N, C-alpha and C positions, 0 to 999 in steps of 0.2 A: 560411537558415531562421531562426536565432536571432540573426543578426548584430546587430540593434539591442539585444539583451539580453545581450551579452557584455561583461564588465568585467574589469579586471585585479585581482589580489590587492591591489596598492598602492591602487587606486581604492577597493576595499572598506574597507581600513584607514583611508584618509583621509576617506572620505565615507559611512560606514556609515549614518548617519541618513537621508541623501538617498536612498541605494540602497534602504533598507528601505521608505521611502515609495513609491518607484517600484515596488517589488515588490508592495506593497499595491494600487496603482492599476492597474498594467499587466500584472502576472504575474511569473513566475520570472525570475531573472537568473543567468546562468551566470558563474561566477568562474573566471578563468584564472590559472594560476601557471606561469611559464616557458613561456608560449604553449601550454599544455595545459589543456583543460577539466578542472577539478578538483572543484568543488563547485557547488551551486545554492542561491541565496538565494531563499527562497519565503515568502510571507505565511503566518502560522500557520493562519489559517482555511482557506486553500487546501491547506495540508499536511494538516489534519484531513480535509478532503473527499477528498483523494487516498488517505489511509489507509482511510477508509470505503469508497471505491471498490474498493480492493484486497481488503478483507474480503468485500465483496459478490461480487467475481469468484471468490474462493476458495470461498465458500459455493455459488455457482452451479455451479462445477466439481464439487464434492463431491456436490451433489444430482444432477447429471447422471450421475456414476459410480454413485450409489446406485440411481437409476432404471434404469440399464442392468443392474446386477446383479440387481435385483428382477425384471426382465423375463426374465432368463435362466432357462430351465427347470431348469438344474442347481443353482440356488441352494438352499442348505440353510437352512431356516427353523427357528427355535427358539421355544418358547413364550414368551409375553409375560413371565411371571413370571421365567423363567430369564434373559431378556435384562436386565431391571431388576436382578436379583440380581447378574449379572456386572458391571454398571456400579457397583453399590454396593460390591462387593468390590474392583474396580479403583481407584475414585476415592474411596472412603470416604464416599460420600454417603448 
């Protein structure tokens, strides 16, 4: 699957600039150490996009949980003012 994108630790040390440029143009490069996949060299812009994707996934998951809880007939609701007061007390906002 990633065979074209696997490089040795020695290759990384000897050719970092070249590998960084390849990562920018073609995507992540897996770095092996002692024939074991150890790290991934990835362009910073792609890394930022990956982090944003993870955050969106987490938010989507939490929203789905909240929607399911809100739909449950046993959910206990509290008044709006009490909710915001709890947040202020907890986080000092």
